[in-house]
N, C-alpha and C positions, 0 to 999 in steps of 0.2 A: 439415335442423332444422325445427322450428316456425315457421313462415312469418309468424307474427303474436307480437309477446312476449304470455305468458302473464300474468295480474294477478298481482303480486306475491305474492300469498295464496298461490298455486296452483304446487304443483312442478312444473316439466316433466318428463314422462316420458319414459324410455329407450327405446330401439327394443325393447329387451328386454321390458319391460314393458306394451308395447301389441302386442306379438304374442299367439301361442296362447298357453292358460295350460293344454293338455290336451297332454301326450307324446306325439310319432308317433313311434314304433321305427324305422317303414319309412323317412323321410326320415332319422332319425339316423344308417340305415346306407347310406343314398346318400352324403348327404354325407363321412361318414367312408371311404366308397370312395375318394372322391377323394385323402384323405391316404394312403391304400394305394397307389393308384398313381402318385402324386407321388413315392416313395422311389426310384422307376427313375430318375427324370431325379438326382436328390439322393445316390444313395448308388452308383446304378452309374454314372452318366454323370459328374459331376463329385467324388466322393471317390475312389473305391476303384479303376475299370477307366478310363475312355476317357481321363481328364485323364491318367493315369499312361503311358496310351498315347501321348496328344500330349506329354508331356515325357519320350518315350525318347530314345536315339540317332538313331534311324531318318529324326526332323526336325530332327537339324544338332545334336545334342548337348543332354544333360539343362540345362546352365545357360544356354544362349540359349533353347532352346523355354522354359523355367521363366519367364525374364523376359519373353516375349512373353508367355505365359498370362495373368501376374500384372498386367502392364501393359493385357491388354484387360480381363482382372476388376476391376481400377480402373478404368475407364473406365464399364464396366457398372453399377456400384456409385454412381457421381456420378449417372449418368443415371434408375436408382431412384431416390436421394435428392430428386431434382430435380422427378421426373414421376409419383411415387406419391400424394401426396396429392392432385394434381387430378385423377388418374386415379379415384380412387376418389369424389370429388366428383362427378363429372362421370355416373359411374353410378350414382349412388344420385339426384342430381338427374333425371336423367332416364328413371330404373324401367327401367333396364338391365344391373342386379347381375347377374343370371345370365347375360343374351347376353356379358357382357363378360369374366365367367367363360370362357364355351365360348370364344369367340374367342384368347383368352388362352393358356388349354391347348391350343388347337388350334395355336396358333402353335409353343408350346414342341413339341407332338412333331413338328410337320411339320421344324423344326430339327434334333431329335434324329434324326428319322430321315437328312437331309441329311449328318448325319456319316458313312453308308456310304460316301458318296463321298470321305472323306478319308485318300488312300492314303497309306502308310508312306513317305515323301519330303519332304524337307525344303519342296519348293514349296507343298503342300500345307498346312504350319504355320499360314500364316495366314487358309486356307480353314476347318479346323480349330478355332483360338482365335474366330474371328469366329461360327462358329455357338454355341459352348457360352459367350460372352458376350452374343450378342443371347437365346438359351434362356433366360439367367439372368436377364435386363431382365424377358421375358416369364412368366416364372416368378412373378418377385416380383409383379408387376401382378396374375397370377390370384389370386395369395397372398392381396393384399388384399382382392378380393372373396369369396375361399373366407371368408377370416378373418372379413367382414362378416356372412356367412351365418350364423354361429352364433346369434345373434339371432333368427334366423326358423324353426331347427331346433330352439330350445330353449326353457325356462322359465325362469324366475325361480329355482322349484326345484330345477332340474335341470341347469343351464346347466355349473356344474364338472365334471358327470359326462361330458357330452357331449362339451366340450373333452378332457377328458383320456383320452376313450374314442378321441377323433378322431387326438391326439398318439401312443397305442400303436397304434391303426392305420395309421400311418406306420413307426413301428420295427419294428412286424412286417412291413410289406411289402417292406422294406428287406433283412431278414432272409431272406425267400421269394424275391426278386427276387436277389439275390446266390447264392443256392444252386442256383438254376436256370442263373445266369450260369455260374457253376462248373462245373458239372454237364455243361452243355450248350457251351458256348464254350471258357473260359478252361481247365480241365482236364478235358475231357469226357470222359465214361466208356465213351462207344461210339463206333466211328467212324461217320461222316455227313458230309454236304459242309461242314455249317457249322463244323467242326472242324478245317478245313483251314488252314493257317495262312501259305498262300501270299497274300501280299500282304496279310499280317494280316487275312484273310476274317473267320474268328473272331471278333476283336475288331472289327471294322466292321459283322458281324451282328448285335452284343451291342446297338449301336445302333437297329437296325429291330428290334428285340426291346423296348427301352426305350421307343422310340415307340410300340408297340402295346401296350403294358404301362400306360401311362401314359394313355392314349386311350380304350381299352377300361374300364378302373376309373374316367374320369371322364364317364363317361356317363350312370350313373345318377341324377346330384346334376342332372343338366342335365333330367331328365324329370320327378324325385319332386317337387322343390321350384319353388315357384311364384316367377313374377316378384315383384320390387320394385314394387310402384305408384311412379307417376311422383307428383312432389310440385311437378312443373313449374315449378320455383325453379333458375335457372340453368343451365336445358336448352340454351340459345340462345346461353350466352355463350362469346367465343372465347376461346381459350389466355391471353392477358394479363389480361384479365377475370377469369377463373378464379383466376389469381394474386390478385388484388386482392382477391378476394370471400375468396380463402384468408388473406391477411392481417387483414381485418377479422374472420375468422371466429375465429381464435387470439387473437386480442386478445380479442373478446368471451369466448370459453371463459374466458380468465386473468381476466378480470373477474369472471365469474359462477359459475365454478367450479376456480379456478385448483389444488386438487388432481389435476384433472385430466392438467393440463399438470406438475405435478409428479412423477405418476406416470407420465408417457411421460419422462422425464428419467432418473428413478431405474430405470426398467424399462431404456433403452437403456443404461444401465453394466454392470447386472447379466447382460443378455442376452449382451453381448459375451464377459465372462466365462463365460456358461453356454456359450456358442459354443467357446471355445477350447478348454473339458474336451473335447470331441470333435475338433476340429481338432489339438491336441497330444499328445492320450492315445496315441494309435499311434506318434507320436515318441518319447515321451518312453519308450513300452514296450520300444521297439526300441533305442533307444541308452542309455538308461540301466540297466534289467533284461533285458537283450540275448536279446530275445525274438524267435525268427525270424519270417519272412514267416507262416507259417503258422499260429503261437500268434498272432498279431496278428488275423487273422483270426476265430479261434475268441475272441480275446477280443472282438472287434468283435460278434460274432454274440450271445455270453451278454449283453455290455455292452447292446445293443438290447433283448434280452429284458426284462433288470432293467430299464432304462428304460420299457417299456412297461408292465410292474408297476406304479413306482412313481406312473406318468404315470392309471392308473386308482385305486390306490389314493389320491392326492393328490386326484383328481376327485371321488370321494365325500366326502373331510374338507372339500374346497373349496365344497360344498352346505353342510356342519355347521356350519364354523367362519370360513368365509370367506375369500377368496383370499390375503390378507395375511398371513395366518395360516402360512398354507400355504408363501408364499413365504419369509417368515422363518425356517420351520423348515427347509426347504430349503436355503437361502443358508447355515444357520447348519451344518446336516449335509454340506455340501461343502466349509466351513472347516475342519471338523472332520478329513473323510476328508483332504483335502488339506496337511493338516498333518502328519499319520501316515506320508505318501508321503514329504513330504520331511523329517522329521528321521530316520525309519528307513532310507529309500533302498535300497540294494540289498545293504546288508550282512546278515549271518547271528545268528543270535541262539538263544538256549536259555531258554526260558519254563516254569516250571515241570518241567521237564527235557523238553521238548518241542523239536525244531527250527524255529527258524522262519525259512525262508528267501526271500532279497530277493523272489523273484518269487512268494512268497506274499503278502507287503507289496503286492504292485501287484495282483492277484488280487484281495485281503479288501477292499482300500479303494478301488482302481480301482473297482468295480464297486458299491461305496459310493457312489462319485462320480456313478457310472450311475443309482443311484436316485434320488437327490435332482436332477440335474438335469431328469426327464420331470415332474415334477408343481411345479416353479418355470417349466417352460416353458407348460404347460398352464393354472396359474391367472392368467396373467399375462395370457393372451389371453381368460381369461375373466374376469378385472379388469376391464378394456377394453369389453366387451362389455356390464357391467353400467354404465359409463357413458357410455355412446355415445349421444346424445341420437337421438329418434323419425325415422327416413329417414334417417341422417348416420353409421351406423356404417363407411363404405367411406372417406370421406373421413379417421375418426379412424382406421381401420386403417391407412391411408396415412401419416397423421403416424407413425403406430408403426412403420412402416417405414423412415422418412428419420431416424427421431433414432437406430433402431438403427444405418444405415449411417453417419452423423454422425461415431459413436463407435467406430466398428468397428476402428479402428486401436490402440485404447487395449490390448488386451489381447496383440496379437501385440508391439506395440513395448514393453511392459514384460516380457514374457516374453524376450525376445531383452535388453533393457535388462539383467535379472539375471544371466543367461549371462554377458554380456558382463562387468561386475562380477567376478563369480566365479571366473574363468578363471582370473585369474594368483594367486589365493589358494585354490585348492585341487587336490586333485590330477588331474592328467589324467582325463578320462572323468568326472568329479565333476560338472563346471558344467553339466551341461544339465538336472540334476535340481533348482536353483537356479532353473529358468524355472519351475516351478510357483509360487514364491512372486511371481512377478509377476501369474499368474492371480489366486491367492487376494487381492493388494491390489485388483484389478479388484473382485471379487466382494462384498468387506468394504467399498470404497467404494458398492455399489449397493444393500447392505444397510442401509449408513450414511444414504443419501439416501431409502432407502425408508422408515423408519422414523418419520417426523415424517408422512407422507403420510396422509389419512384414508382408511381403506375405503370400499368403495362405498355401504354403507350409511349413512355420516355425511357421504358428499360430494354437493352438489349437482348435478344433472344441468345441463348450459350452456344457456342462454339467448342465443342467437345472433341476429344480423341475418339476413332476408332476403337474395336476390339483388339 
């Protein structure tokens, strides 16, 4: 942040405002390539393929393996919440944002590649969950630096479009990576050594593929985007001193720019609801609407495409009407689509002489959910980029990660609670649908907390103390 207090008549500048005012498409493409590559870790390793492998019977039973994996990820989440702001702060002050993006990305790629040595036997379960949990920690640290770079590759006039383009690249990269994995390893289209299922070689090779995919597509941003200039503030602080500085700065942000803190809190709530849409979407598709695994995968592919389109369109609207309007519109759209799925359920209806099946309900309104998730996520990142004081995006995006982790229990807890409450009141097999209500409560709470928050253009940039 500004090392000296600015005169009262002078509005402190955000990092976005003090950067280049000329768009650089090459840097934007290089930056977004990281998002494209990171999908191999998100979609392949932690969502659809490798964690499914880790929780299979080969590792001692689904229940036990799932519990061990859940515990490891919970510990990883706590570590991220505690360390993310300080790691962002130290990379800002030392002028090493790009360096730490590279180091953390390389760590994720290495840990992912080491998953090749997780053989399908119970004694390898601890190794597998440890590698995945550590990968999540370093991935979040890399994400803090990556999100902070948004101010370096965009301008005040195109930050929404650039953020939306990055999210879209992530969605599309996940689709391409999943299709390659399915065609080469999971359900190979031709016979080759990587198709062998002996000792789960095909699944273990997925880890090698994911590591290479992420590492290769992460390289462009490390060459194309210049390093952040060092501020010289806080570069030599120890860990405890860094936390003391962080506390002072949070207090100063609240004092000079309280709406920055309000947005962090509001976004933490609704981002948990957004994450739950994807987390539980496949579960609801299978459990409530009777989708087979193949149908769930097809829906995931179409859903990612729609989310990518939504992120791009939302990015253009973001630069026209502002990120707050886009987020509010997206949350309202999510609430309407979720309500339709909840009310209609898996029943068959006749509308104007046309049969409307339960699966049609989920395809139509489920894709609407995906359409609105993209712009809400993208504009949240662009919103914070506009509020980040000069040279301090890393610290602020670290707080963004921490607040998100702090409330990440809300949507899963309410999803489970609503099912438990509904179970004795509805017919067998109908209770899961009411879990949607829990997710909508979280989205509605986030919307209500966001409404009084000032948009970036009407909120002051924080003035905070030097180290």
